[in-house]
One Martini backbone bead per residue (centre of mass of N, CA, C, O) as a GRO file, in nm:
protein
  455
    1MET     BB    1   2.733   0.901  -0.335
    2ASP     BB    2   2.904   0.868  -0.592
    3ASP     BB    3   3.176   0.977  -0.465
    4ASP     BB    4   3.212   0.706  -0.274
    5ILE     BB    5   3.215   0.549  -0.562
    6PRO     BB    6   3.422   0.425  -0.770
    7GLY     BB    7   3.265   0.447  -1.073
    8GLY     BB    8   2.960   0.437  -1.025
    9CYS     BB    9   2.830   0.626  -1.239
   10THR     BB   10   2.995   0.520  -1.478
   11ALA     BB   11   2.896   0.229  -1.466
   12ARG     BB   12   2.599   0.283  -1.512
   13GLU     BB   13   2.629   0.425  -1.786
   14GLY     BB   14   2.762   0.185  -1.929
   15PHE     BB   15   2.536  -0.018  -1.906
   16SER     BB   16   2.315   0.157  -2.039
   17ARG     BB   17   2.458   0.205  -2.309
   18ARG     BB   18   2.486  -0.094  -2.394
   19GLN     BB   19   2.189  -0.158  -2.387
   20SER     BB   20   2.095   0.052  -2.606
   21VAL     BB   21   2.269  -0.092  -2.834
   22ARG     BB   22   2.188  -0.414  -2.795
   23GLU     BB   23   1.894  -0.361  -2.749
   24SER     BB   24   1.584  -0.319  -2.775
   25ALA     BB   25   1.346  -0.058  -2.819
   26ALA     BB   26   1.128  -0.227  -2.629
   27ARG     BB   27   1.197  -0.115  -2.386
   28THR     BB   28   1.070  -0.018  -2.061
   29TYR     BB   29   1.184   0.009  -1.769
   30ALA     BB   30   1.469   0.120  -1.854
   31ARG     BB   31   1.366   0.400  -1.945
   32ALA     BB   32   1.225   0.496  -1.668
   33LEU     BB   33   1.461   0.314  -1.503
   34PRO     BB   34   1.793   0.417  -1.454
   35ILE     BB   35   1.889   0.120  -1.336
   36VAL     BB   36   2.164  -0.077  -1.176
   37PRO     BB   37   2.133  -0.358  -1.026
   38VAL     BB   38   2.340  -0.537  -0.764
   39ARG     BB   39   2.146  -0.526  -0.506
   40ALA     BB   40   1.914  -0.726  -0.292
   41ARG     BB   41   1.669  -0.676  -0.014
   42GLY     BB   42   1.365  -0.711  -0.011
   43MET     BB   43   1.292  -0.363  -0.064
   44THR     BB   44   1.598  -0.330  -0.139
   45VAL     BB   45   1.787  -0.137  -0.377
   46GLU     BB   46   2.109  -0.146  -0.539
   47GLY     BB   47   2.309   0.040  -0.723
   48ALA     BB   48   2.599   0.102  -0.906
   49ASP     BB   49   2.601   0.404  -0.761
   50GLY     BB   50   2.488   0.334  -0.446
   51ARG     BB   51   2.199   0.360  -0.451
   52ARG     BB   52   1.888   0.356  -0.270
   53TYR     BB   53   1.577   0.162  -0.283
   54LEU     BB   54   1.234   0.147  -0.286
   55ASP     BB   55   1.040  -0.136  -0.391
   56CYS     BB   56   0.714  -0.094  -0.570
   57LEU     BB   57   0.728  -0.331  -0.802
   58SER     BB   58   0.820  -0.631  -0.765
   59GLY     BB   59   0.839  -0.754  -1.048
   60ALA     BB   60   0.538  -0.698  -1.118
   61GLY     BB   61   0.459  -0.900  -0.853
   62ALA     BB   62   0.672  -1.152  -0.821
   63LEU     BB   63   0.764  -1.036  -0.518
   64ALA     BB   64   0.618  -1.122  -0.239
   65LEU     BB   65   0.910  -1.129  -0.054
   66GLY     BB   66   1.099  -1.008  -0.224
   67HIS     BB   67   1.432  -0.993  -0.215
   68ASN     BB   68   1.604  -1.257  -0.119
   69HIS     BB   69   1.467  -1.452   0.057
   70PRO     BB   70   1.565  -1.687   0.275
   71VAL     BB   71   1.358  -1.916   0.198
   72VAL     BB   72   1.425  -1.910  -0.103
   73LEU     BB   73   1.730  -1.956  -0.099
   74GLU     BB   74   1.718  -2.226   0.052
   75ALA     BB   75   1.553  -2.381  -0.161
   76ILE     BB   76   1.754  -2.349  -0.391
   77ARG     BB   77   2.005  -2.474  -0.255
   78LYS     BB   78   1.886  -2.754  -0.206
   79VAL     BB   79   1.863  -2.832  -0.502
   80LEU     BB   80   2.157  -2.782  -0.589
   81ASP     BB   81   2.282  -2.984  -0.367
   82SER     BB   82   2.120  -3.257  -0.460
   83GLY     BB   83   2.132  -3.312  -0.789
   84ALA     BB   84   1.896  -3.228  -0.923
   85PRO     BB   85   1.709  -3.157  -1.169
   86LEU     BB   86   1.626  -2.850  -1.329
   87ASN     BB   87   1.487  -3.016  -1.577
   88ALA     BB   88   1.175  -3.232  -1.612
   89LEU     BB   89   0.947  -3.133  -1.740
   90ASP     BB   90   0.662  -3.362  -1.675
   91LEU     BB   91   0.788  -3.505  -1.457
   92ALA     BB   92   0.813  -3.666  -1.171
   93THR     BB   93   0.887  -3.498  -0.858
   94PRO     BB   94   0.952  -3.401  -0.544
   95VAL     BB   95   0.929  -3.096  -0.597
   96LYS     BB   96   0.655  -3.099  -0.740
   97ASP     BB   97   0.489  -3.244  -0.524
   98THR     BB   98   0.525  -3.021  -0.310
   99PHE     BB   99   0.406  -2.788  -0.469
  100VAL     BB  100   0.121  -2.903  -0.520
  101ALA     BB  101   0.044  -2.943  -0.226
  102GLU     BB  102   0.066  -2.641  -0.147
  103LEU     BB  103  -0.126  -2.526  -0.355
  104PHE     BB  104  -0.381  -2.689  -0.265
  105ARG     BB  105  -0.384  -2.567   0.027
  106THR     BB  106  -0.470  -2.262  -0.095
  107LEU     BB  107  -0.724  -2.320  -0.223
  108PRO     BB  108  -1.028  -2.300  -0.286
  109PRO     BB  109  -1.230  -2.538  -0.166
  110GLY     BB  110  -1.418  -2.579  -0.422
  111LEU     BB  111  -1.154  -2.651  -0.599
  112ALA     BB  112  -0.958  -2.845  -0.445
  113ALA     BB  113  -1.144  -3.108  -0.449
  114ARG     BB  114  -1.123  -3.089  -0.803
  115ALA     BB  115  -0.826  -3.058  -0.882
  116ARG     BB  116  -0.616  -2.955  -1.147
  117VAL     BB  117  -0.286  -2.943  -1.303
  118ARG     BB  118  -0.116  -2.725  -1.546
  119PHE     BB  119   0.171  -2.710  -1.705
  120CYS     BB  120   0.368  -2.449  -1.857
  121GLY     BB  121   0.477  -2.201  -1.962
  122PRO     BB  122   0.637  -1.931  -1.765
  123THR     BB  123   0.393  -1.749  -1.846
  124GLY     BB  124   0.098  -1.585  -1.843
  125SER     BB  125   0.039  -1.620  -2.144
  126ASP     BB  126   0.060  -1.925  -2.147
  127ALA     BB  127  -0.170  -1.973  -1.942
  128LEU     BB  128  -0.398  -1.838  -2.102
  129ARG     BB  129  -0.380  -2.023  -2.348
  130THR     BB  130  -0.422  -2.285  -2.198
  131ALA     BB  131  -0.703  -2.217  -2.087
  132SER     BB  132  -0.837  -2.178  -2.361
  133GLU     BB  133  -0.784  -2.466  -2.468
  134LEU     BB  134  -0.925  -2.619  -2.245
  135VAL     BB  135  -1.223  -2.508  -2.289
  136ARG     BB  136  -1.248  -2.575  -2.584
  137ALA     BB  137  -1.213  -2.883  -2.553
  138ALA     BB  138  -1.445  -2.923  -2.337
  139THR     BB  139  -1.688  -2.768  -2.516
  140GLY     BB  140  -1.648  -2.720  -2.840
  141ARG     BB  141  -1.574  -2.421  -2.835
  142ASN     BB  142  -1.425  -2.110  -2.963
  143ASP     BB  143  -1.522  -1.885  -2.806
  144LEU     BB  144  -1.406  -1.598  -2.598
  145GLY     BB  145  -1.489  -1.435  -2.312
  146GLY     BB  146  -1.289  -1.141  -2.284
  147ARG     BB  147  -0.946  -1.132  -2.338
  148ASP     BB  148  -0.984  -1.256  -2.639
  149ALA     BB  149  -1.121  -1.024  -2.685
  150ASP     BB  150  -1.112  -0.714  -2.716
  151VAL     BB  151  -1.357  -0.574  -2.536
  152VAL     BB  152  -1.517  -0.596  -2.212
  153CYS     BB  153  -1.778  -0.457  -2.065
  154LEU     BB  154  -1.882  -0.346  -1.754
  155PRO     BB  155  -2.135  -0.518  -1.713
  156LEU     BB  156  -2.169  -0.801  -1.888
  157ALA     BB  157  -2.485  -0.852  -1.901
  158GLN     BB  158  -2.539  -0.564  -2.023
  159ASP     BB  159  -2.308  -0.524  -2.265
  160ARG     BB  160  -2.296  -0.870  -2.329
  161PRO     BB  161  -2.553  -1.069  -2.399
  162ASP     BB  162  -2.430  -1.258  -2.627
  163LEU     BB  163  -2.266  -1.444  -2.427
  164PHE     BB  164  -2.580  -1.537  -2.312
  165SER     BB  165  -2.727  -1.712  -2.494
  166ALA     BB  166  -2.986  -1.938  -2.547
  167ASP     BB  167  -2.794  -2.044  -2.754
  168ALA     BB  168  -2.571  -2.290  -2.713
  169SER     BB  169  -2.399  -2.249  -2.982
  170ALA     BB  170  -2.333  -1.931  -2.885
  171LEU     BB  171  -2.155  -1.996  -2.670
  172PRO     BB  172  -1.890  -1.970  -2.494
  173ALA     BB  173  -1.609  -2.136  -2.375
  174GLY     BB  174  -1.545  -1.870  -2.201
  175VAL     BB  175  -1.464  -1.663  -1.907
  176ILE     BB  176  -1.256  -1.381  -1.847
  177VAL     BB  177  -1.124  -1.261  -1.533
  178GLU     BB  178  -1.038  -0.990  -1.313
  179PRO     BB  179  -1.036  -0.898  -0.988
  180VAL     BB  180  -0.783  -0.717  -1.075
  181GLN     BB  181  -0.683  -0.479  -1.279
  182GLY     BB  182  -0.361  -0.419  -1.329
  183GLY     BB  183  -0.296  -0.149  -1.480
  184SER     BB  184  -0.548   0.028  -1.330
  185VAL     BB  185  -0.659  -0.085  -1.063
  186PHE     BB  186  -0.946  -0.258  -1.084
  187PRO     BB  187  -1.186  -0.356  -0.886
  188ALA     BB  188  -1.406  -0.594  -0.880
  189PRO     BB  189  -1.712  -0.634  -0.807
  190ASP     BB  190  -1.847  -0.871  -0.612
  191GLY     BB  191  -2.136  -0.878  -0.727
  192TRP     BB  192  -2.051  -0.913  -1.021
  193LEU     BB  193  -1.902  -1.182  -0.989
  194ARG     BB  194  -2.149  -1.337  -0.891
  195ARG     BB  195  -2.318  -1.296  -1.148
  196VAL     BB  196  -2.122  -1.429  -1.344
  197ARG     BB  197  -2.121  -1.703  -1.204
  198GLN     BB  198  -2.422  -1.760  -1.245
  199LEU     BB  199  -2.435  -1.735  -1.553
  200THR     BB  200  -2.222  -1.953  -1.618
  201ALA     BB  201  -2.343  -2.189  -1.459
  202ASP     BB  202  -2.626  -2.198  -1.601
  203ARG     BB  203  -2.452  -2.240  -1.900
  204SER     BB  204  -2.181  -2.398  -1.889
  205VAL     BB  205  -1.954  -2.168  -1.840
  206PRO     BB  206  -1.644  -2.121  -1.797
  207LEU     BB  207  -1.463  -1.977  -1.526
  208ILE     BB  208  -1.193  -1.749  -1.560
  209VAL     BB  209  -0.924  -1.666  -1.339
  210ASP     BB  210  -0.696  -1.400  -1.316
  211GLU     BB  211  -0.395  -1.453  -1.093
  212ILE     BB  212  -0.115  -1.345  -1.178
  213GLN     BB  213  -0.107  -1.072  -0.979
  214THR     BB  214  -0.323  -1.136  -0.730
  215GLY     BB  215  -0.180  -1.357  -0.601
  216VAL     BB  216  -0.051  -1.447  -0.299
  217GLY     BB  217  -0.190  -1.202  -0.104
  218ARG     BB  218  -0.201  -0.917  -0.242
  219THR     BB  219  -0.530  -0.833  -0.170
  220GLY     BB  220  -0.592  -0.998   0.129
  221THR     BB  221  -0.607  -1.266  -0.014
  222TYR     BB  222  -0.482  -1.533  -0.148
  223TRP     BB  223  -0.724  -1.498  -0.346
  224ALA     BB  224  -0.907  -1.256  -0.497
  225VAL     BB  225  -1.179  -1.418  -0.543
  226GLU     BB  226  -1.247  -1.449  -0.230
  227HIS     BB  227  -1.397  -1.181  -0.178
  228SER     BB  228  -1.671  -1.300  -0.333
  229GLY     BB  229  -1.704  -1.628  -0.302
  230VAL     BB  230  -1.591  -1.744  -0.559
  231THR     BB  231  -1.588  -2.038  -0.775
  232PRO     BB  232  -1.393  -2.137  -1.006
  233ASP     BB  233  -1.290  -2.340  -1.281
  234VAL     BB  234  -1.042  -2.141  -1.339
  235MET     BB  235  -0.686  -2.085  -1.281
  236VAL     BB  236  -0.442  -1.826  -1.336
  237LEU     BB  237  -0.086  -1.872  -1.284
  238SER     BB  238   0.184  -1.655  -1.165
  239GLU     BB  239   0.473  -1.512  -1.070
  240ALA     BB  240   0.464  -1.558  -0.738
  241ILE     BB  241   0.467  -1.882  -0.755
  242GLY     BB  242   0.801  -1.870  -0.822
  243GLY     BB  243   0.964  -1.689  -0.620
  244SER     BB  244   1.090  -1.511  -0.890
  245LEU     BB  245   1.048  -1.741  -1.086
  246PRO     BB  246   0.967  -1.909  -1.366
  247LEU     BB  247   0.602  -1.961  -1.350
  248ALA     BB  248   0.317  -2.167  -1.469
  249VAL     BB  249  -0.038  -2.227  -1.403
  250VAL     BB  250  -0.329  -2.446  -1.429
  251VAL     BB  251  -0.634  -2.446  -1.257
  252TYR     BB  252  -0.889  -2.713  -1.249
  253ARG     BB  253  -1.157  -2.882  -1.313
  254ASP     BB  254  -1.165  -3.219  -1.376
  255ASP     BB  255  -1.401  -3.215  -1.608
  256LEU     BB  256  -1.196  -3.044  -1.812
  257ASP     BB  257  -1.020  -3.295  -1.873
  258SER     BB  258  -0.903  -3.403  -2.195
  259GLY     BB  259  -0.578  -3.465  -2.248
  260GLU     BB  260  -0.482  -3.243  -2.422
  261PRO     BB  261  -0.220  -3.121  -2.555
  262SER     BB  262  -0.022  -2.834  -2.538
  263PRO     BB  263   0.142  -2.595  -2.736
  264HIS     BB  264   0.208  -2.433  -2.444
  265ALA     BB  265   0.380  -2.607  -2.254
  266GLY     BB  266   0.683  -2.620  -2.263
  267THR     BB  267   1.010  -2.679  -2.174
  268PHE     BB  268   0.990  -2.509  -1.876
  269ARG     BB  269   0.770  -2.678  -1.691
  270GLY     BB  270   1.033  -2.815  -1.512
  271ASN     BB  271   1.115  -2.594  -1.297
  272GLN     BB  272   1.268  -2.662  -0.999
  273LEU     BB  273   1.346  -2.391  -0.874
  274ALA     BB  274   1.065  -2.259  -0.894
  275MET     BB  275   0.915  -2.468  -0.723
  276ALA     BB  276   1.078  -2.428  -0.466
  277ALA     BB  277   1.031  -2.123  -0.439
  278GLY     BB  278   0.721  -2.145  -0.443
  279THR     BB  279   0.680  -2.315  -0.193
  280ALA     BB  280   0.812  -2.117   0.007
  281THR     BB  281   0.618  -1.883  -0.051
  282LEU     BB  282   0.342  -2.010   0.000
  283ALA     BB  283   0.405  -2.097   0.294
  284HIS     BB  284   0.486  -1.822   0.414
  285VAL     BB  285   0.222  -1.677   0.362
  286ARG     BB  286   0.043  -1.874   0.518
  287GLU     BB  287   0.193  -1.899   0.802
  288ASN     BB  288   0.212  -1.556   0.825
  289ARG     BB  289  -0.040  -1.404   0.726
  290LEU     BB  290   0.007  -1.197   0.473
  291ALA     BB  291  -0.273  -1.132   0.371
  292GLU     BB  292  -0.375  -0.990   0.626
  293ARG     BB  293  -0.154  -0.780   0.625
  294ALA     BB  294  -0.226  -0.657   0.348
  295SER     BB  295  -0.508  -0.563   0.427
  296ALA     BB  296  -0.437  -0.369   0.661
  297LEU     BB  297  -0.212  -0.197   0.529
  298GLY     BB  298  -0.363  -0.122   0.267
  299ALA     BB  299  -0.591   0.036   0.404
  300ARG     BB  300  -0.410   0.255   0.527
  301MET     BB  301  -0.283   0.355   0.265
  302LEU     BB  302  -0.542   0.432   0.119
  303HIS     BB  303  -0.641   0.640   0.323
  304GLN     BB  304  -0.396   0.832   0.290
  305LEU     BB  305  -0.399   0.865  -0.024
  306ARG     BB  306  -0.689   0.995  -0.052
  307SER     BB  307  -0.592   1.280   0.055
  308LEU     BB  308  -0.454   1.381  -0.209
  309SER     BB  309  -0.716   1.492  -0.353
  310ASP     BB  310  -0.727   1.743  -0.153
  311ASP     BB  311  -0.425   1.860  -0.226
  312PHE     BB  312  -0.451   1.754  -0.538
  313ALA     BB  313  -0.585   1.808  -0.851
  314CYS     BB  314  -0.421   1.563  -1.003
  315VAL     BB  315  -0.580   1.374  -0.813
  316GLY     BB  316  -0.782   1.117  -0.820
  317GLU     BB  317  -0.820   0.803  -0.799
  318VAL     BB  318  -0.794   0.578  -0.522
  319ARG     BB  319  -0.705   0.231  -0.562
  320GLY     BB  320  -0.777  -0.104  -0.434
  321ARG     BB  321  -0.608  -0.405  -0.290
  322GLY     BB  322  -0.425  -0.406  -0.055
  323LEU     BB  323  -0.100  -0.437  -0.225
  324MET     BB  324  -0.290  -0.298  -0.468
  325ILE     BB  325  -0.212   0.020  -0.600
  326GLY     BB  326  -0.379   0.321  -0.733
  327VAL     BB  327  -0.283   0.643  -0.881
  328GLU     BB  328  -0.473   0.881  -1.031
  329LEU     BB  329  -0.411   1.099  -1.298
  330VAL     BB  330  -0.607   1.404  -1.426
  331ASN     BB  331  -0.413   1.685  -1.413
  332ALA     BB  332  -0.143   1.830  -1.554
  333ALA     BB  333  -0.173   2.138  -1.436
  334GLY     BB  334  -0.299   2.151  -1.139
  335GLU     BB  335  -0.585   2.239  -1.166
  336THR     BB  336  -0.945   2.289  -1.108
  337GLU     BB  337  -1.032   2.171  -1.346
  338PRO     BB  338  -1.171   1.919  -1.488
  339GLY     BB  339  -1.106   1.605  -1.560
  340PRO     BB  340  -1.126   1.309  -1.608
  341PRO     BB  341  -1.309   1.064  -1.532
  342LYS     BB  342  -1.365   0.863  -1.297
  343ALA     BB  343  -1.392   0.534  -1.245
  344SER     BB  344  -1.687   0.553  -1.114
  345GLU     BB  345  -1.791   0.710  -1.403
  346ARG     BB  346  -1.699   0.447  -1.558
  347PRO     BB  347  -1.647   0.184  -1.731
  348VAL     BB  348  -1.541  -0.127  -1.689
  349ALA     BB  349  -1.255  -0.297  -1.830
  350VAL     BB  350  -1.130  -0.550  -1.999
  351GLU     BB  351  -0.816  -0.625  -2.038
  352PRO     BB  352  -0.557  -0.722  -2.196
  353ALA     BB  353  -0.330  -0.937  -2.240
  354ALA     BB  354  -0.080  -0.906  -1.979
  355GLU     BB  355   0.268  -0.844  -1.879
  356GLY     BB  356   0.427  -0.642  -1.721
  357PRO     BB  357   0.517  -0.401  -1.939
  358THR     BB  358   0.251  -0.429  -2.125
  359ALA     BB  359   0.070  -0.290  -1.883
  360GLU     BB  360   0.209   0.019  -1.878
  361GLY     BB  361   0.097   0.128  -2.141
  362PRO     BB  362  -0.089   0.248  -2.426
  363ALA     BB  363  -0.075  -0.049  -2.559
  364ALA     BB  364  -0.410  -0.112  -2.574
  365VAL     BB  365  -0.682  -0.260  -2.599
  366GLY     BB  366  -0.932  -0.009  -2.709
  367LEU     BB  367  -0.802   0.202  -2.843
  368THR     BB  368  -0.800   0.446  -3.042
  369ALA     BB  369  -0.674   0.519  -3.354
  370GLN     BB  370  -0.610   0.833  -3.282
  371GLY     BB  371  -0.531   0.834  -3.005
  372PRO     BB  372  -0.443   1.041  -2.778
  373THR     BB  373  -0.521   1.298  -2.619
  374ALA     BB  374  -0.401   1.578  -2.483
  375GLU     BB  375  -0.494   1.506  -2.196
  376GLU     BB  376  -0.388   1.215  -2.189
  377GLN     BB  377  -0.094   1.289  -2.244
  378ALA     BB  378  -0.057   1.478  -2.000
  379VAL     BB  379  -0.109   1.268  -1.772
  380GLY     BB  380   0.122   1.083  -1.859
  381GLU     BB  381   0.346   1.291  -1.814
  382LEU     BB  382   0.293   1.335  -1.517
  383ALA     BB  383   0.348   1.046  -1.428
  384SER     BB  384   0.642   1.046  -1.521
  385VAL     BB  385   0.732   1.265  -1.327
  386VAL     BB  386   0.659   1.116  -1.071
  387GLN     BB  387   0.848   0.878  -1.117
  388GLN     BB  388   1.110   1.051  -1.118
  389GLU     BB  389   1.070   1.177  -0.837
  390CYS     BB  390   1.078   0.914  -0.688
  391LEU     BB  391   1.361   0.828  -0.774
  392ARG     BB  392   1.506   1.073  -0.642
  393ARG     BB  393   1.379   0.953  -0.350
  394GLY     BB  394   1.399   0.630  -0.352
  395LEU     BB  395   1.150   0.534  -0.556
  396ILE     BB  396   0.980   0.254  -0.695
  397VAL     BB  397   0.756   0.280  -0.972
  398GLY     BB  398   0.472   0.225  -1.156
  399LEU     BB  399   0.290   0.220  -1.467
  400GLY     BB  400  -0.056   0.259  -1.583
  401GLY     BB  401  -0.281   0.223  -1.810
  402PRO     BB  402  -0.390   0.346  -2.116
  403HIS     BB  403  -0.214   0.636  -2.028
  404ALA     BB  404  -0.002   0.609  -1.802
  405ASN     BB  405  -0.175   0.747  -1.520
  406VAL     BB  406  -0.091   0.511  -1.312
  407VAL     BB  407   0.021   0.468  -0.998
  408ARG     BB  408   0.197   0.182  -0.894
  409LEU     BB  409   0.161  -0.035  -0.602
  410LEU     BB  410   0.391  -0.334  -0.529
  411PRO     BB  411   0.468  -0.437  -0.260
  412PRO     BB  412   0.580  -0.634  -0.051
  413LEU     BB  413   0.446  -0.833   0.206
  414THR     BB  414   0.709  -0.744   0.396
  415ILE     BB  415   0.638  -0.475   0.464
  416THR     BB  416   0.684  -0.219   0.669
  417ASP     BB  417   0.574   0.044   0.843
  418GLU     BB  418   0.818   0.223   0.779
  419GLN     BB  419   0.817   0.181   0.474
  420ALA     BB  420   0.532   0.280   0.422
  421ALA     BB  421   0.583   0.569   0.522
  422ALA     BB  422   0.806   0.632   0.314
  423VAL     BB  423   0.636   0.594   0.062
  424LEU     BB  424   0.426   0.815   0.121
  425ASP     BB  425   0.622   1.052   0.147
  426ARG     BB  426   0.759   1.030  -0.135
  427LEU     BB  427   0.507   1.043  -0.309
  428THR     BB  428   0.398   1.312  -0.211
  429ASP     BB  429   0.649   1.477  -0.288
  430ALA     BB  430   0.643   1.403  -0.591
  431ILE     BB  431   0.365   1.523  -0.657
  432ARG     BB  432   0.428   1.808  -0.574
  433ALA     BB  433   0.663   1.854  -0.773
  434ALA     BB  434   0.506   1.787  -1.035
  435ALA     BB  435   0.282   1.997  -1.007
  436MET     BB  436   0.471   2.241  -1.014
  437GLN     BB  437   0.593   2.191  -1.289
  438CYS     BB  438   0.322   2.203  -1.447
  439GLN     BB  439   0.244   2.487  -1.367
  440GLN     BB  440   0.495   2.625  -1.484
  441SER     BB  441   0.460   2.519  -1.771
  442GLY     BB  442   0.175   2.639  -1.815
  443ALA     BB  443   0.257   2.935  -1.774
  444ARG     BB  444   0.458   2.948  -2.007
  445GLN     BB  445   0.261   2.867  -2.230
  446ARG     BB  446   0.060   3.101  -2.187
  447GLY     BB  447   0.272   3.324  -2.239
  448ARG     BB  448   0.331   3.241  -2.542
  449THR     BB  449   0.005   3.256  -2.630
  450SER     BB  450  -0.027   3.536  -2.565
  451PRO     BB  451  -0.101   3.831  -2.643
  452ARG     BB  452   0.036   4.110  -2.708
  453GLY     BB  453   0.003   4.284  -2.399
  454ALA     BB  454  -0.098   4.090  -2.224
  455PRO     BB  455  -0.136   4.007  -1.879
   0.00000   0.00000   0.00000
């Protein structure tokens, strides 16, 4: 296709070369995905070289409706054409009022009846810090159990009983949990979430649920915590709620409102375009029952993907909820000897606060100082090969987990059945190609290390 577009491949290389010279070496997605997107609509991205891709990354989950959805574009144009201010700090505006009304319409009923909302800086990290400050001010306690600690292993009551000491002065200010841990795509057991809710409620410890990536229908309910029937005290929201634009808010029970201003409030907490785009997204997901659609389609995709472990020794656990799916790679050589234990055989851990690219690589709290083992490094390399083979087939996927060995699928909620079938076909073909490469590489390595004259 490059030959049909004058300068297409050259233009892409030029953009990428200038980026590598001008930008920080901390780039993440750009290193693994050498694409220069110039157009995008729905799930399709077109690069500067003319190639088209199915995007299963969706802006790390920020694009609930995919790229440039008509209802989002119309909402943005309406604000631009109205002459309204684009940044109003924390002043009341018609755009904000409409956004808050739609947001409250979607909240779990037990929280919506007594909810307050605090706007903050536009990232998930800002919202997490704001939530932390909120419960510290409300409870007068300083420690926070969960993601502000190093790592808390689950089940929480068993592995960290100190968080729920009988001594009220030793209780944490709050506990943060993720209904589905983003990087490794571990769904928290519903029964466990209910136990944590009971423990925290009995001790007046606010329960904070991180819905930064799981919210707005992604997991098959509007908010992932709804799977368990739990009503949290605080919800941390970002990514999809801005309709692809930067926006983050903290929703909390009104009796936690101390009125203390947050140092993480942020200049851009009044982003009117993001609020308009967010309102359009929230309403479209609700009115078109896209959460239910994500539940049904995600279940079918998970069922088909789980058969990969029968066909490929390198595929371990396939897990997820709705359209938040992870395929764990466990054996870089593609051979039949056992790889690392599957997720169901090891404790689930609360991962560190992260968003976007920072959740994708091995730099996660809780890793040993010695670094990854040879096996862990090998499965990470295998996952990287799978990602590149997907790209060659026109499929964009992310990687996650502490060893970057989990292929993550976060397609837009608007994905069609035909697109879903294409995603599964391309991913399966990419895993097959990567497994063959690793087998051949392993055979060459064994040949180099065999004693001379050995068969």
